[in-house]
RODO-2510 file (C-alpha; in nm, 4 decimals, decimal comma):
residues 178
     n   res          X          Y          Z
     1     m    -3,4352    -3,7191   -30,2592
     2     k    -3,7983    -3,6448   -30,3542
     3     t    -3,8004    -3,5697   -30,7192
     4     k    -4,1318    -3,4237   -30,9324
     5     i    -4,2057    -3,4008   -31,3187
     6     c    -4,2394    -3,0449   -31,4125
     7     s    -4,5282    -3,0426   -31,6722
     8     k    -4,3751    -2,7348   -31,8842
     9     c    -4,0213    -2,8684   -31,9393
    10     l    -4,0653    -3,2376   -31,8604
    11     g    -3,7666    -3,2614   -31,6260
    12     d    -3,7469    -3,4768   -31,3876
    13     l    -3,5971    -3,2597   -31,1168
    14     p    -3,5823    -3,2187   -30,7404
    15     i    -3,8598    -3,1599   -30,5142
    16     t    -3,6933    -2,8234   -30,4205
    17     d    -3,6716    -2,6771   -30,7706
    18     f    -4,0848    -2,6274   -30,7033
    19     r    -4,2401    -2,3644   -30,5404
    20     k    -4,4723    -2,4631   -30,2345
    21     r    -4,8183    -2,2879   -30,2278
    22     l    -4,9951    -2,3120   -29,8999
    23     n    -5,3752    -2,2747   -29,9042
    24     k    -5,4821    -2,1314   -29,5605
    25     k    -5,8653    -2,1977   -29,5935
    26     k    -5,8242    -2,5475   -29,6410
    27     d    -5,5057    -2,5613   -29,4342
    28     y    -5,3197    -2,7882   -29,6826
    29     s    -4,9927    -2,7461   -29,9108
    30     y    -4,9115    -2,8298   -30,2763
    31     f    -4,5959    -2,7997   -30,4838
    32     r    -4,6661    -2,6286   -30,8312
    33     s    -4,6350    -2,8249   -31,1749
    34     w    -4,4012    -2,6022   -31,3395
    35     c    -4,0438    -2,5719   -31,2138
    36     r    -3,9068    -2,2225   -31,0847
    37     f    -3,7185    -2,1795   -31,4022
    38     c    -4,0186    -2,2469   -31,6345
    39     e    -4,2128    -2,0135   -31,4091
    40     r    -3,9781    -1,7510   -31,4116
    41     v    -3,9698    -1,7941   -31,8576
    42     a    -4,3317    -1,7695   -31,8239
    43     a    -4,3232    -1,4197   -31,6516
    44     l    -4,0548    -1,2519   -31,8306
    45     e    -4,2464    -1,3764   -32,1669
    46     y    -4,5499    -1,2418   -32,0258
    47     y    -4,4175    -0,9065   -31,9183
    48     r    -4,2114    -0,8941   -32,2720
    49     l    -4,5580    -0,9180   -32,4623
    50     n    -4,7468    -0,7132   -32,2183
    51     r    -4,5176    -0,4430   -32,0972
    52     e    -4,7592    -0,1651   -32,1820
    53     h    -5,0381    -0,2549   -32,0101
    54     i    -4,8350    -0,3373   -31,7091
    55     k    -4,6722     0,0137   -31,6979
    56     r    -5,0231     0,1600   -31,7534
    57     y    -5,1875    -0,0641   -31,4769
    58     a    -4,9128     0,0443   -31,2082
    59     a    -4,9445     0,3986   -31,2903
    60     e    -5,2985     0,3840   -31,2635
    61     y    -5,2553     0,1790   -30,9236
    62     r    -5,0289     0,4550   -30,7995
    63     r    -5,2571     0,7326   -30,9039
    64     l    -5,5210     0,5553   -30,7078
    65     n    -5,3482     0,4619   -30,3927
    66     k    -5,1432     0,7444   -30,3278
    67     e    -5,1562     0,7342   -29,9571
    68     k    -5,0707     0,3584   -29,9928
    69     t    -4,7770     0,4022   -30,2138
    70     y    -4,6343     0,6642   -29,9843
    71     i    -4,6117     0,4965   -29,6653
    72     r    -4,4807     0,1575   -29,8323
    73     k    -4,2143     0,3890   -29,9969
    74     r    -4,1455     0,5492   -29,6565
    75     l    -4,1270     0,2350   -29,4794
    76     y    -3,9021     0,0787   -29,7399
    77     l    -3,6693     0,3658   -29,7276
    78     k    -3,6649     0,3243   -29,3341
    79     n    -3,5631    -0,0265   -29,3535
    80     n    -3,3430     0,0211   -29,6456
    81     p    -3,1797     0,3384   -29,6076
    82     w    -2,8821     0,3097   -29,8623
    83     a    -3,1360     0,2998   -30,1265
    84     k    -3,1973     0,6497   -30,1111
    85     t    -2,8169     0,6467   -30,1800
    86     s    -2,8826     0,4599   -30,3994
    87     h    -3,1058     0,6812   -30,6027
    88     s    -2,8913     0,9950   -30,5303
    89     i    -2,6058     0,8473   -30,6646
    90     w    -2,7983     0,7675   -31,0071
    91     v    -2,9355     1,1289   -31,0373
    92     r    -2,5732     1,2837   -30,9635
    93     v    -2,4305     1,0430   -31,2271
    94     k    -2,7040     1,1482   -31,4894
    95     k    -2,6570     1,5364   -31,4310
    96     q    -2,3539     1,6486   -31,2708
    97     y    -2,1014     1,3822   -31,3542
    98     k    -2,1904     1,2831   -31,6717
    99     k    -1,9692     1,5308   -31,8422
   100     l    -1,6658     1,4176   -31,6345
   101     g    -1,7162     1,0677   -31,7290
   102     i    -1,7997     0,9441   -31,3371
   103     k    -1,9760     0,6373   -31,3641
   104     n    -2,1618     0,4184   -31,1024
   105     y    -2,0905     0,0442   -31,0314
   106     l    -2,2613     0,0092   -30,7203
   107     t    -2,5589    -0,1818   -30,6731
   108     t    -2,7883    -0,1353   -30,4271
   109     q    -2,6409    -0,4764   -30,2558
   110     a    -2,3459    -0,3039   -30,2460
   111     l    -2,4333     0,0173   -30,1110
   112     r    -2,5785    -0,2219   -29,7717
   113     f    -2,2346    -0,3971   -29,7650
   114     l    -2,0851    -0,0285   -29,7286
   115     w    -2,3448     0,0759   -29,5036
   116     f    -2,2961    -0,2079   -29,2676
   117     r    -1,9001    -0,2050   -29,2855
   118     d    -1,8676     0,1549   -29,2477
   119     k    -2,1279     0,1635   -28,9499
   120     a    -2,3657     0,4328   -29,1246
   121     f    -2,6422     0,2883   -28,8786
   122     s    -2,4883     0,4547   -28,6081
   123     m    -2,4041     0,7937   -28,7448
   124     k    -2,6181     1,0795   -28,7344
   125     k    -2,6662     1,1597   -29,1287
   126     p    -2,4528     0,9432   -29,3147
   127     s    -2,3111     1,0587   -29,6419
   128     i    -2,1473     0,8540   -29,9304
   129     h    -1,7800     0,9744   -30,0118
   130     r    -1,5717     0,9102   -30,2872
   131     i    -1,2158     0,8314   -30,1726
   132     d    -1,0743     0,9842   -30,4880
   133     s    -1,3165     1,2603   -30,6162
   134     l    -1,2452     1,2309   -31,0073
   135     g    -1,3046     0,8377   -30,9593
   136     n    -1,5948     0,5687   -31,0113
   137     y    -1,8803     0,5026   -30,7611
   138     t    -1,7077     0,1724   -30,7167
   139     l    -1,6573    -0,0570   -30,3682
   140     k    -1,3183     0,0054   -30,3230
   141     n    -1,3515     0,4416   -30,3725
   142     c    -1,6311     0,4781   -30,1825
   143     k    -1,7399     0,4932   -29,7654
   144     y    -1,9852     0,6279   -29,5587
   145     m    -1,8821     0,9069   -29,3428
   146     e    -2,0572     1,1553   -29,1330
   147     s    -2,1959     1,4361   -29,3308
   148     r    -2,0410     1,7228   -29,1279
   149     e    -1,7046     1,5684   -29,1567
   150     h    -1,7509     1,4827   -29,5316
   151     t    -1,8499     1,8882   -29,5596
   152     i    -1,5246     1,9994   -29,3714
   153     l    -1,3042     1,7488   -29,6029
   154     h    -1,4627     1,9174   -29,9420
   155     n    -1,4247     2,2652   -29,8169
   156     h    -1,0652     2,1962   -29,6782
   157     r    -1,0041     2,0317   -30,0386
   158     r    -1,1680     2,3345   -30,2139
   159     q    -0,9517     2,5904   -29,9780
   160     m    -0,6435     2,3936   -30,1080
   161     q    -0,7000     2,3938   -30,4447
   162     p    -0,5346     2,6715   -30,6625
   163     r    -0,7190     2,8933   -30,8472
   164     t    -0,6301     3,1092   -31,1890
   165     t    -0,7560     3,4337   -31,2914
   166     a    -0,8465     3,2888   -31,6156
   167     g    -1,1083     3,0476   -31,4689
   168     v    -1,3225     2,9884   -31,1727
   169     f    -1,3433     2,6709   -30,9859
   170     a    -1,5963     2,4030   -31,1349
   171     g    -1,5779     2,1466   -30,8681
   172     a    -1,3793     1,7709   -30,8635
   173     g    -1,0606     1,9602   -30,9826
   174     v    -1,2235     2,0939   -31,3160
   175     y    -1,1910     2,4705   -31,4283
   176     e    -1,4238     2,5891   -31,6693
   177     q    -1,3679     2,9389   -31,8397
   178     r    -1,6020     3,2838   -31,8237
***
């Protein structure tokens, strides 16, 4: 197995631990002098020291290139539809479910797994559904289902739950006093 010495940590590492750089103009390639780990540590340190500058630069770039940014975002969401679900879940958890103590434990990769497990790609309008409406967003408690079926299911549940004269149904099994 070929090895190479990292110029940063001075470790004798396998060649697979180094990034390969291609030079298309001169038609040759070479391996970087730092290993992947040292590059990552240096990048994190740079970001930590220059966080505000990087944020300002990114905001300025988005402002100047609104059309490009919009097209790139639309393309990303078209190729990764579960990312939109992830954003919607975070907004719901922050605003609506915070009082109820419902938390989100789903990552974008977990939503991708659910997307393909439940065959959401073949649905007309997929919607995320929590099996236990008072439970957290977890892999075991969530599934994708057709939006129409989801609406019917929740309307049926609301009709089945008793109403009291003292309170008004507030959703998710909680009654609020008026």
